[in-house]
Kinemage of the C-alpha trace (Angstrom):
@kinemage 1
@onewidth
@group {chain A} dominant
@subgroup {mainchain}
@vectorlist {calphas} color= white
{ca met a 1} P -17.307 -24.668 -28.788
{ca asp a 2} L -19.261 -28.094 -28.625
{ca pro a 3} L -21.736 -27.618 -25.680
{ca leu a 4} L -20.917 -30.877 -24.440
{ca leu a 5} L -17.225 -29.780 -23.887
{ca leu a 6} L -18.111 -26.642 -22.425
{ca arg a 7} L -20.241 -28.256 -19.992
{ca ala a 8} L -17.888 -30.995 -19.004
{ca ala a 9} L -15.189 -28.376 -18.634
{ca arg a 10} L -17.326 -26.230 -16.395
{ca ser a 11} L -18.845 -29.069 -14.411
{ca gly a 12} L -15.495 -30.268 -13.232
{ca asp a 13} L -16.414 -33.782 -14.334
{ca ala a 14} L -13.254 -35.230 -15.521
{ca thr a 15} L -14.602 -38.508 -16.315
{ca ala a 16} L -17.321 -37.210 -18.850
{ca leu a 17} L -14.502 -34.908 -20.198
{ca glu a 18} L -12.082 -37.952 -20.779
{ca leu a 19} L -14.937 -39.888 -22.530
{ca leu a 20} L -15.900 -37.097 -24.906
{ca val a 21} L -12.303 -35.994 -25.837
{ca gly a 22} L -11.549 -39.883 -26.276
{ca gln a 23} L -14.426 -39.993 -28.917
{ca lys a 24} L -13.621 -36.745 -30.846
{ca pro a 25} L -9.964 -35.570 -29.819
{ca glu a 26} L -10.474 -32.532 -32.385
{ca leu a 27} L -12.661 -30.886 -29.801
{ca leu a 28} L -9.492 -29.959 -27.848
{ca gln a 29} L -8.894 -27.145 -30.517
{ca gln a 30} L -12.520 -25.711 -30.360
{ca leu a 31} L -12.853 -22.176 -28.904
{ca thr a 32} L -15.224 -19.980 -27.197
{ca pro a 33} L -16.535 -16.645 -29.017
{ca gln a 34} L -13.583 -15.000 -26.850
{ca asn a 35} L -10.962 -17.578 -28.105
{ca lys a 36} L -10.877 -19.467 -25.089
{ca thr a 37} L -9.594 -22.944 -24.904
{ca ala a 38} L -11.201 -25.855 -22.518
{ca leu a 39} L -8.065 -25.447 -20.278
{ca his a 40} L -9.067 -21.761 -19.870
{ca ile a 41} L -12.617 -22.783 -19.168
{ca ala a 42} L -11.541 -25.574 -16.549
{ca val a 43} L -9.052 -23.133 -15.087
{ca glu a 44} L -11.556 -20.487 -14.715
{ca tyr a 45} L -14.129 -22.574 -13.085
{ca glu a 46} L -11.398 -24.062 -10.675
{ca ser a 47} L -11.724 -27.598 -11.703
{ca ile a 48} L -8.110 -29.118 -11.079
{ca pro a 49} L -8.893 -32.587 -12.562
{ca cys a 50} L -10.362 -31.296 -15.659
{ca ala a 51} L -7.431 -28.940 -15.939
{ca gln a 52} L -4.756 -31.536 -15.459
{ca phe a 53} L -6.502 -34.080 -17.879
{ca leu a 54} L -6.710 -31.258 -20.675
{ca tyr a 55} L -2.960 -30.038 -20.466
{ca ser a 56} L -1.672 -33.788 -20.229
{ca arg a 57} L -3.664 -34.224 -23.656
{ca ser a 58} L -2.524 -31.066 -25.171
{ca pro a 59} L 0.385 -29.077 -23.475
{ca glu a 60} L 0.486 -26.340 -25.872
{ca leu a 61} L -3.008 -25.114 -24.765
{ca leu a 62} L -0.980 -23.393 -21.859
{ca ala a 63} L 0.461 -20.495 -24.034
{ca arg a 64} L -2.987 -19.853 -26.087
{ca lys a 65} L -4.451 -16.623 -25.581
{ca ser a 66} L -7.880 -15.478 -25.678
{ca thr a 67} L -9.462 -12.483 -27.353
{ca lys a 68} L -8.243 -10.442 -24.348
{ca gly a 69} L -4.920 -11.637 -24.390
{ca asp a 70} L -5.395 -13.763 -21.418
{ca thr a 71} L -3.361 -17.048 -21.053
{ca val a 72} L -4.242 -19.888 -18.731
{ca leu a 73} L -1.840 -18.409 -15.964
{ca his a 74} L -3.545 -14.923 -16.069
{ca ile a 75} L -6.826 -16.976 -15.607
{ca ala a 76} L -5.336 -18.703 -12.514
{ca ala a 77} L -4.054 -15.645 -11.084
{ca arg a 78} L -7.484 -13.842 -11.368
{ca val a 79} L -9.157 -16.599 -9.903
{ca gly a 80} L -6.830 -16.612 -7.210
{ca his a 81} L -7.084 -20.580 -6.410
{ca tyr a 82} L -3.749 -21.207 -4.399
{ca arg a 83} L -3.223 -24.862 -5.156
{ca leu a 84} L -4.619 -24.347 -8.974
{ca ala a 85} L -2.260 -21.607 -9.317
{ca gly a 86} L 0.883 -23.719 -8.027
{ca ile a 87} L -0.126 -26.176 -10.530
{ca val a 88} L -0.236 -23.847 -13.412
{ca ile a 89} L 3.113 -22.389 -12.652
{ca asn a 90} L 4.811 -25.828 -12.489
{ca trp a 91} L 3.582 -26.507 -15.880
{ca ala a 92} L 5.194 -23.201 -17.061
{ca lys a 93} L 8.385 -24.551 -15.369
{ca glu a 94} L 7.840 -27.930 -17.223
{ca gln a 95} L 8.105 -26.145 -20.499
{ca asp a 96} L 11.102 -24.371 -19.389
{ca ser a 97} L 9.473 -21.101 -20.179
{ca val a 98} L 9.767 -18.124 -17.768
{ca asp a 99} L 8.593 -15.931 -20.494
{ca leu a 100} L 4.969 -17.512 -19.905
{ca leu a 101} L 5.146 -15.932 -16.645
{ca arg a 102} L 6.000 -12.499 -17.992
{ca leu a 103} L 3.481 -12.572 -20.994
{ca ala a 104} L 1.145 -9.517 -20.818
{ca asn a 105} L -2.539 -9.599 -21.917
{ca ala a 106} L -4.408 -6.998 -24.186
{ca glu a 107} L -4.096 -4.363 -21.317
{ca gly a 108} L -0.605 -4.938 -20.636
{ca asn a 109} L -1.336 -6.651 -17.476
{ca thr a 110} L 1.069 -9.508 -16.428
{ca ile a 111} L -0.057 -12.268 -13.970
{ca leu a 112} L 1.239 -10.353 -10.937
{ca his a 113} L -1.029 -7.425 -11.941
{ca glu a 114} L -3.987 -9.619 -12.055
{ca ala a 115} L -3.120 -11.015 -8.674
{ca ala a 116} L -2.736 -7.609 -7.423
{ca arg a 117} L -5.781 -6.272 -8.819
{ca his a 118} L -7.860 -9.045 -7.210
{ca ala a 119} L -6.041 -9.019 -3.986
{ca his a 120} L -4.700 -12.469 -4.209
{ca leu a 121} L -1.532 -12.622 -1.990
{ca ser a 122} L -0.801 -16.104 -1.758
{ca val a 123} L -0.547 -16.485 -5.643
{ca ala a 124} L 1.653 -13.427 -5.622
{ca glu a 125} L 3.842 -15.079 -3.238
{ca leu a 126} L 4.202 -17.908 -5.555
{ca leu a 127} L 4.895 -15.543 -8.563
{ca val a 128} L 7.423 -13.757 -7.023
{ca ala a 129} L 9.179 -16.510 -5.525
{ca glu a 130} L 9.369 -18.034 -8.880
{ca asp a 131} L 10.283 -14.776 -10.698
{ca pro a 132} L 11.578 -11.675 -8.507
{ca ser a 133} L 11.749 -9.671 -11.488
{ca leu a 134} L 7.716 -9.635 -12.171
{ca pro a 135} L 7.209 -6.185 -10.123
{ca cys a 136} L 9.083 -4.308 -12.691
{ca ala a 137} L 6.453 -4.510 -15.329
{ca arg a 138} L 3.980 -1.585 -16.137
{ca asn a 139} L 0.572 -2.281 -18.204
{ca phe a 140} L -0.896 -0.133 -20.832
{ca val a 141} L -1.792 2.857 -18.547
{ca gly a 142} L 1.317 2.836 -16.682
{ca glu a 143} L 0.686 0.819 -13.624
{ca ser a 144} L 3.014 -1.131 -11.874
{ca pro a 145} L 1.971 -4.109 -9.485
{ca leu a 146} L 3.106 -1.948 -6.585
{ca tyr a 147} L 0.999 1.057 -7.715
{ca leu a 148} L -2.033 -1.296 -7.788
{ca ala a 149} L -1.465 -2.758 -4.426
{ca ala a 150} L -0.885 0.859 -3.021
{ca glu a 151} L -4.235 1.974 -4.502
{ca arg a 152} L -6.151 -0.782 -3.410
{ca gly a 153} L -5.045 -0.570 0.140
{ca leu a 154} L -3.280 -3.880 0.452
{ca pro a 155} L -0.499 -3.389 2.859
{ca lys a 156} L 0.922 -6.996 2.932
{ca phe a 157} L 1.176 -7.014 -0.879
{ca val a 158} L 2.911 -3.812 -0.733
{ca asp a 159} L 5.392 -5.583 1.905
{ca leu a 160} L 5.978 -8.409 -0.238
{ca ile a 161} L 7.184 -6.420 -3.314
{ca leu a 162} L 9.090 -4.269 -1.163
{ca ser a 163} L 10.641 -7.109 0.337
{ca ile a 164} L 12.170 -8.227 -2.839
{ca ala a 165} L 16.021 -7.980 -3.041
{ca pro a 166} L 17.615 -5.153 -4.349
{ca glu a 167} L 19.638 -7.001 -6.760
{ca asp a 168} L 16.451 -8.435 -8.366
{ca val a 169} L 14.732 -5.121 -8.920
{ca asp a 170} L 15.576 -1.601 -9.601
{ca arg a 171} L 13.568 0.416 -7.162
{ca arg a 172} L 14.596 3.566 -8.787
{ca ser a 173} L 12.966 2.707 -11.972
{ca pro a 174} L 9.195 3.839 -12.834
{ca ala a 175} L 8.618 0.416 -13.794
{ca phe a 176} L 8.757 -0.600 -10.230
{ca tyr a 177} L 6.710 2.102 -8.544
{ca gly a 178} L 5.040 4.071 -11.462
{ca gly a 179} L 1.339 4.682 -12.007
{ca pro a 180} L -0.567 6.590 -14.702
{ca lys a 181} L -0.022 10.041 -15.616
{ca gly a 182} L 3.382 10.167 -13.906
{ca arg a 183} L 2.047 9.321 -10.675
{ca thr a 184} L 3.946 6.843 -8.265
{ca ser a 185} L 2.823 4.261 -5.829
{ca leu a 186} L 3.147 7.178 -3.038
{ca his a 187} L 0.777 9.271 -4.910
{ca ala a 188} L -2.032 6.509 -4.842
{ca ala a 189} L -1.573 5.630 -1.267
{ca val a 190} L -2.032 9.625 -0.492
{ca val a 191} L -5.096 10.026 -2.704
{ca gln a 192} L -6.715 6.835 -1.234
{ca ser a 193} L -5.840 7.656 2.207
{ca his a 194} L -4.089 4.447 3.023
{ca phe a 195} L -2.054 5.641 5.803
{ca asn a 196} L -0.016 2.664 6.824
{ca ile a 197} L 1.034 2.088 3.300
{ca val a 198} L 2.054 5.828 2.945
{ca lys a 199} L 4.548 5.410 5.894
{ca lys a 200} L 5.781 2.298 4.540
{ca leu a 201} L 6.627 3.727 1.172
{ca val a 202} L 8.145 6.738 2.679
{ca glu a 203} L 10.486 4.659 4.837
{ca glu a 204} L 11.367 2.207 1.894
{ca leu a 205} L 11.443 4.839 -0.798
{ca pro a 206} L 11.844 8.264 0.531
{ca glu a 207} L 12.711 9.912 -2.754
{ca leu a 208} L 9.151 9.151 -3.998
{ca val a 209} L 8.071 12.151 -1.708
{ca lys a 210} L 9.532 14.751 -4.163
{ca val a 211} L 8.406 13.135 -7.428
{ca ala a 212} L 5.882 14.842 -9.257
{ca asp a 213} L 3.256 13.454 -11.496
{ca ser a 214} L 2.273 15.052 -15.318
{ca tyr a 215} L 0.179 17.852 -13.380
{ca gly a 216} L 3.546 18.815 -11.417
{ca ser a 217} L 1.941 17.598 -8.154
{ca ile a 218} L 4.079 15.889 -5.603
{ca pro a 219} L 2.101 13.713 -2.917
{ca leu a 220} L 2.047 16.584 -0.468
{ca his a 221} L -0.013 18.513 -2.820
{ca tyr a 222} L -2.978 15.919 -2.618
{ca ala a 223} L -2.344 15.390 0.815
{ca ala a 224} L -2.793 19.132 1.741
{ca ser a 225} L -5.741 19.446 -0.670
{ca met a 226} L -7.677 16.778 0.983
{ca gly a 227} L -6.737 17.835 4.429
{ca cys a 228} L -5.054 14.775 5.640
{ca leu a 229} L -2.901 16.039 8.493
{ca asp a 230} L -1.652 12.769 9.688
{ca val a 231} L -0.514 12.013 6.034
{ca val a 232} L 1.115 15.526 5.585
{ca arg a 233} L 2.931 15.159 8.761
{ca val a 234} L 4.416 11.863 7.552
{ca leu a 235} L 5.349 13.319 3.953
{ca ile a 236} L 7.071 16.235 5.459
{ca gln a 237} L 8.883 14.587 8.356
{ca pro a 238} L 12.136 13.562 6.491
{ca asp a 239} L 12.228 16.952 4.565
{ca ser a 240} L 9.920 19.664 4.776
{ca ser a 241} L 11.339 21.422 1.912
{ca pro a 242} L 8.622 20.128 -0.533
{ca ile a 243} L 6.384 22.542 0.945
{ca tyr a 244} L 7.830 25.207 -1.134
{ca leu a 245} L 7.263 23.267 -4.510
{ca leu a 246} L 4.692 24.320 -6.856
{ca asn a 247} L 2.724 22.519 -9.192
{ca glu a 248} L 1.918 23.402 -12.943
{ca asp a 249} L -1.092 25.591 -11.991
{ca gly a 250} L 1.156 27.400 -9.453
{ca asp a 251} L -0.385 26.162 -6.236
{ca ser a 252} L 2.043 25.235 -3.531
{ca pro a 253} L 0.653 22.812 -0.800
{ca ile a 254} L -0.401 25.709 1.575
{ca his a 255} L -2.454 27.320 -1.197
{ca leu a 256} L -4.412 23.993 -1.723
{ca ala a 257} L -4.811 23.738 2.119
{ca ala a 258} L -6.066 27.168 2.390
{ca lys a 259} L -8.174 27.130 -0.677
{ca asn a 260} L -10.145 23.998 0.705
{ca gly a 261} L -10.373 25.355 4.093
{ca his a 262} L -7.909 23.088 5.827
{ca tyr a 263} L -7.022 25.078 8.850
{ca asp a 264} L -5.005 22.338 10.487
{ca val a 265} L -2.843 21.592 7.579
{ca thr a 266} L -2.251 25.299 6.837
{ca arg a 267} L -1.246 25.714 10.419
{ca glu a 268} L 1.162 22.658 10.263
{ca leu a 269} L 2.766 23.868 7.213
{ca val a 270} L 3.346 27.507 8.656
{ca gln a 271} L 4.649 26.191 11.796
{ca leu a 272} L 7.319 24.336 9.990
{ca arg a 273} L 8.081 26.972 7.283
{ca pro a 274} L 6.724 30.248 8.621
{ca asp a 275} L 7.691 31.844 5.180
{ca cys a 276} L 5.549 29.516 3.043
{ca gly a 277} L 2.570 31.938 3.267
{ca glu a 278} L 4.637 34.454 0.824
{ca leu a 279} L 4.305 31.799 -1.756
{ca arg a 280} L 2.577 33.126 -4.745
{ca asp a 281} L 0.420 31.108 -7.251
{ca gly a 282} L 0.196 31.472 -11.048
{ca lys a 283} L -2.027 34.627 -10.544
{ca gly a 284} L 0.290 36.121 -7.687
{ca arg a 285} L -1.729 35.275 -5.100
{ca asn a 286} L -0.857 34.346 -1.366
{ca ala a 287} L -2.613 31.784 0.852
{ca leu a 288} L -4.902 34.636 2.366
{ca his a 289} L -5.846 35.448 -1.328
{ca val a 290} L -7.023 32.067 -2.036
{ca ala a 291} L -8.727 31.360 1.464
{ca val a 292} L -10.737 34.558 0.927
{ca glu a 293} L -11.520 33.742 -2.675
{ca ser a 294} L -12.763 30.371 -1.503
{ca gly a 295} L -14.710 31.837 1.178
{ca lys a 296} L -12.698 29.654 3.883
{ca arg a 297} L -13.300 32.204 6.964
{ca asn a 298} L -11.681 29.854 9.476
{ca val a 299} L -8.335 29.929 7.514
{ca val a 300} L -8.794 33.914 6.966
{ca lys a 301} L -9.140 34.322 10.676
{ca tyr a 302} L -6.135 32.152 11.513
{ca ile a 303} L -3.933 34.153 8.944
{ca leu a 304} L -5.161 37.553 10.489
{ca asp a 305} L -4.719 36.382 14.047
{ca asn a 306} L -1.050 35.045 13.141
{ca pro a 307} L 1.441 37.697 13.734
{ca glu a 308} L 3.995 35.894 11.429
{ca leu a 309} L 1.372 36.206 8.472
{ca lys a 310} L 0.888 39.972 8.893
{ca asn a 311} L 2.688 40.645 5.734
{ca leu a 312} L -0.116 38.976 3.668
{ca ile a 313} L -2.821 41.094 4.518
{ca asn a 314} L -2.380 43.956 2.057
{ca glu a 315} L -0.347 42.246 -0.452
{ca gln a 316} L -1.619 42.546 -3.948
{ca asp a 317} L -1.695 40.008 -6.838
{ca asp a 318} L -1.010 40.572 -10.610
{ca glu a 319} L -4.172 42.287 -10.961
{ca gly a 320} L -3.646 44.509 -7.946
{ca asn a 321} L -6.076 42.923 -5.991
{ca thr a 322} L -5.852 42.639 -1.905
{ca pro a 323} L -7.789 40.047 -0.228
{ca leu a 324} L -10.079 42.575 0.671
{ca his a 325} L -10.736 43.334 -2.791
{ca leu a 326} L -11.060 39.532 -3.671
{ca ala a 327} L -13.948 39.498 -0.754
{ca ala a 328} L -15.652 42.012 -2.281
{ca ile a 329} L -15.599 40.831 -5.868
{ca asn a 330} L -16.478 37.248 -4.659
{ca arg a 331} L -19.006 38.801 -2.406
{ca gln a 332} L -17.778 37.144 0.789
{ca leu a 333} L -19.932 39.091 3.137
{ca arg a 334} L -18.572 37.818 6.361
{ca ile a 335} L -14.816 37.849 5.352
{ca ile a 336} L -15.532 41.444 4.289
{ca tyr a 337} L -16.538 42.110 7.877
{ca leu a 338} L -13.413 40.294 9.303
{ca leu a 339} L -11.007 42.252 7.141
{ca phe a 340} L -12.896 45.601 7.033
{ca trp a 341} L -12.587 46.031 10.932
{ca asp a 342} L -9.145 44.776 11.054
{ca glu a 343} L -6.946 48.166 11.622
{ca arg a 344} L -3.961 46.695 9.444
{ca val a 345} L -6.287 46.439 6.138
{ca asp a 346} L -5.446 49.336 4.097
{ca leu a 347} L -8.932 50.472 2.646
{ca lys a 348} L -7.038 52.861 0.145
{ca leu a 349} L -5.238 50.561 -1.937
{ca ser a 350} L -6.371 50.461 -5.549
{ca asn a 351} L -6.255 47.450 -8.084
{ca asn a 352} L -5.163 47.872 -11.850
{ca gln a 353} L -8.552 48.675 -12.564
{ca lys a 354} L -7.926 51.816 -10.086
{ca gln a 355} L -10.731 50.270 -7.941
{ca thr a 356} L -10.673 50.101 -3.976
{ca ala a 357} L -12.526 47.448 -2.246
{ca val a 358} L -14.989 49.879 -1.144
{ca asp a 359} L -15.512 51.205 -4.938
{ca ile a 360} L -16.377 47.215 -5.823
{ca val a 361} L -18.850 47.067 -2.739
{ca arg a 362} L -20.661 50.305 -3.968
{ca ser a 363} L -20.888 49.148 -7.562
{ca asp a 364} L -22.417 45.575 -6.675
{ca arg a 365} L -25.968 45.724 -6.185
{ca ser a 366} L -25.899 42.132 -5.144
{ca ile a 367} L -24.326 43.028 -1.838
{ca thr a 368} L -26.904 43.969 0.716
{ca met a 369} L -27.624 47.406 1.608
{ca ile a 370} L -26.711 46.751 4.956
{ca leu a 371} L -23.195 45.623 4.217
{ca gln a 372} L -22.788 48.911 1.672
{ca lys a 373} L -23.687 51.077 4.768
{ca leu a 374} L -21.420 49.253 6.831
{ca leu a 375} L -18.586 49.772 4.522
{ca ile a 376} L -19.451 53.432 3.539
{ca ser a 377} L -20.992 54.847 6.595
{ca thr a 378} L -19.428 57.727 8.715
{ca ser a 379} L -18.947 55.656 11.438
{ca ser a 380} L -16.508 53.447 9.689
{ca arg a 381} L -12.854 53.723 10.857
{ca glu a 382} L -11.579 55.577 7.689
{ca ser a 383} L -14.518 57.926 7.690
{ca val a 384} L -15.558 57.256 4.258
{ca thr a 385} L -18.065 59.617 2.997
{ca pro a 386} L -21.428 57.799 2.602
{ca lys a 387} L -23.780 58.062 -0.352
{ca ser a 388} L -27.358 59.251 0.532
{ca asp a 389} L -30.091 56.796 0.753
{ca asn a 390} L -31.699 58.051 -2.366
{ca glu a 391} L -28.845 57.090 -4.648
{ca tyr a 392} L -29.713 53.419 -4.078
{ca asp a 393} L -32.531 51.622 -5.878
{ca ser a 394} L -34.289 49.939 -2.893
{ca ser a 395} L -36.415 47.788 -5.503
{ca asp a 396} L -33.197 45.819 -6.245
{ca asp a 397} L -32.739 44.883 -2.572
{ca ser a 398} L -36.143 43.596 -1.587
{ca asp a 399} L -34.580 40.271 -0.397
{ca his a 400} L -32.072 41.948 1.924
{ca phe a 401} L -33.182 42.975 5.528
{ca asp a 402} L -32.609 46.708 6.170
{ca asp a 403} L -34.261 47.859 9.426
{ca ser a 404} L -33.870 51.415 8.267
{ca ser a 405} L -36.649 51.002 5.646
{ca ile a 406} L -39.397 49.861 8.302
{ca glu a 407} L -41.602 52.771 9.431
{ca pro a 408} L -41.511 53.463 13.302
{ca gly a 409} L -45.332 52.822 13.567
{ca val a 410} L -44.731 49.123 12.374
{ca tyr a 411} L -42.764 48.597 15.681
{ca asp a 412} L -45.756 49.950 17.679
{ca ala a 413} L -48.231 47.576 15.918
{ca met a 414} L -45.870 44.612 16.121
{ca phe a 415} L -45.366 45.095 19.631
{ca lys a 416} L -49.384 45.599 20.439
{ca ala a 417} L -50.024 42.487 18.714
{ca ser a 418} L -47.587 40.438 20.501
{ca leu a 419} L -48.937 41.741 23.942
{ca val a 420} L -52.468 40.566 22.727
{ca val a 421} L -51.383 37.070 21.713
{ca leu a 422} L -49.280 36.838 25.252
{ca met a 423} L -52.534 37.921 27.187
{ca phe a 424} L -54.646 35.189 25.441
{ca val a 425} L -52.053 32.561 26.112
{ca val a 426} L -51.702 33.550 29.720
{ca ser a 427} L -55.454 33.828 30.188
{ca phe a 428} L -56.113 30.465 28.753
{ca cys a 429} L -53.449 29.092 31.022
{ca leu a 430} L -54.750 30.616 34.195
{ca thr a 431} L -58.374 29.680 33.055
{ca lys a 432} L -57.573 26.197 32.588
{ca val a 433} L -55.945 26.002 36.204
{ca thr a 434} L -58.773 27.902 37.871
{ca met a 435} L -61.578 25.978 36.173
{ca gly a 436} L -59.839 22.834 36.491
{ca ser a 437} L -59.680 23.129 40.235
{ca ile a 438} L -63.536 23.780 40.438
{ca trp a 439} L -64.332 20.761 38.115
{ca lys a 440} L -62.075 18.654 40.091
{ca gln a 441} L -63.881 19.308 43.331
{ca lys a 442} L -67.435 19.140 41.805
{ca glu a 443} L -67.279 16.152 39.163
{ca gly a 444} L -63.455 15.620 38.408
{ca leu a 445} L -61.096 17.103 35.814
{ca asp a 446} L -61.392 15.372 32.433
{ca leu a 447} L -60.285 17.752 29.573
{ca arg a 448} L -61.366 15.256 27.083
{ca asn a 449} L -65.022 16.133 28.193
{ca ala a 450} L -66.373 18.492 25.831
{ca asn a 451} L -68.266 20.662 28.032
{ca gln a 452} L -65.101 21.362 29.976
{ca gln a 453} L -63.240 22.231 26.806
{ca gly a 454} L -65.785 24.541 25.440
{ca ala a 455} L -66.011 26.266 28.928
{ca leu a 456} L -62.300 26.829 28.756
{ca leu a 457} L -62.092 28.260 25.091
{ca leu a 458} L -65.002 30.541 26.168
{ca asp a 459} L -63.401 31.992 29.216
{ca ala a 460} L -60.131 32.463 27.271
{ca ala a 461} L -61.843 34.105 24.343
{ca ile a 462} L -63.631 36.555 26.746
{ca val a 463} L -60.257 37.570 28.106
{ca met a 464} L -58.784 37.969 24.420
{ca val a 465} L -61.815 40.010 23.178
{ca leu a 466} L -61.690 42.409 26.316
{ca ala a 467} L -57.616 42.662 25.605
{ca ala a 468} L -58.550 43.753 22.091
{ca phe a 469} L -61.217 46.183 23.006
{ca leu a 470} L -58.738 47.788 25.367
{ca leu a 471} L -56.076 47.758 22.516
{ca his a 472} L -58.500 49.419 20.091
{ca ala a 473} L -59.691 52.131 22.586
{ca gly a 474} L -56.235 53.223 23.263
{ca ile a 475} L -55.852 52.414 26.860
{ca leu a 476} L -52.956 50.086 26.240
{ca asp a 477} L -50.967 53.072 24.785
{ca gln a 478} L -50.445 54.224 28.315
{ca leu a 479} L -48.768 50.955 29.028
{ca val a 480} L -46.986 50.454 25.866
{ca pro a 481} L -43.823 52.655 24.893
{ca thr a 482} L -43.603 53.915 21.381
{ca ser a 483} L -40.528 53.388 19.053
{ca ser a 484} L -39.546 56.823 19.580
{ca glu a 485} L -39.393 55.980 23.106
{ca val a 486} L -37.209 52.974 22.965
{ca ser a 487} L -33.634 53.286 22.049
{ca val a 488} L -32.201 49.929 20.358
{ca ser a 489} L -28.567 49.478 19.980
{ca tyr a 490} L -26.631 46.833 18.055
């Protein structure tokens, strides 16, 4: 495109543009590298005088498309200039071509898509008033204007589209509410946590609550997985039966809530449908199984404390694993402790590999020796026969704390050393107080004085040396009890 024409169209100087085109009319047919006309440029830079002049000289420019398939109307909707958009729409009406309003660009976006994508509500109102059928169009990735508005959190835009009379749009059509990969506008609002839009869509289009995407997931699956309790309540308010629906992976909403540790959502689902805990996923696992496997201790504790869910405790999945098996397999130490000391947990159940949970703990060197001894000790509630200490390779457990491996004399030495340090601290404080009183009477207390600091440290050091001597001489042994004399219980 001629640089003078390009600059004139961008600048908004209609006089200079008119003079230039008057001298060289052929310039109107020139294009930029993106195949934009001078009218595209004028609208893009919101120059109404230049746009009006160019349209008056070449009305056919209105329908010309750029490389991306954008007409002048697409540009006007994207810019969002209300007055300019109204002028462009009137040009389309003058040409008696409603199809110009419905033209899609290279991405399949209509001008209403562009208005929604850039949140230009006023432009959308002009478009819908001119052609109420515009919302029933999806771009090449499957997005409808309603989907874009819901995804971007534009409640007024959503209200505008939902206010269109039913005789003008087919609300049951995916072209009206759909999105990519089978998702609906309700999916989009839930995933983006736009609570007000979720409420509006459930009120106006309640059938969307049960519509699944290409993964078999309904909006409730996403809300439960994210832990959005308020959204979950809105979705199950009209009908709680979607709680039982499974996605393609075999997960129900309660599986996803439990797997992600959302205790409040799990509780809400159980209160509405107490038997939903029995739902089994693609691996035959219930909500307790998945909570254990994911290490969600809060959900595990809730299920154990809920009498209505006691039948989940010893249930076995397709591989024969109980929740305790999965806790051992996945090294969930705190959850093993919870389950092991629950009297209702059956420790003798074997999985398809003929292993009990205790067998798995015994065979896993990465689990600490403390936990192994906890599960296998004679003090356990099932009186499982323990292994002797020499059957374990302590070198593999050097990073784990096992107080049974500490020599008794070590405790004595640690105690005495602590006593010496304590005596030093106490003596230093006493020396500071007493000497400070003397100095305060004689020359005034000033701890910044080097002489006073040195005297304090010297007196404290004398006391510390004396304590060390008493310790070495064994005199403190009369005062300090040995480890054999101290009974420690945990």
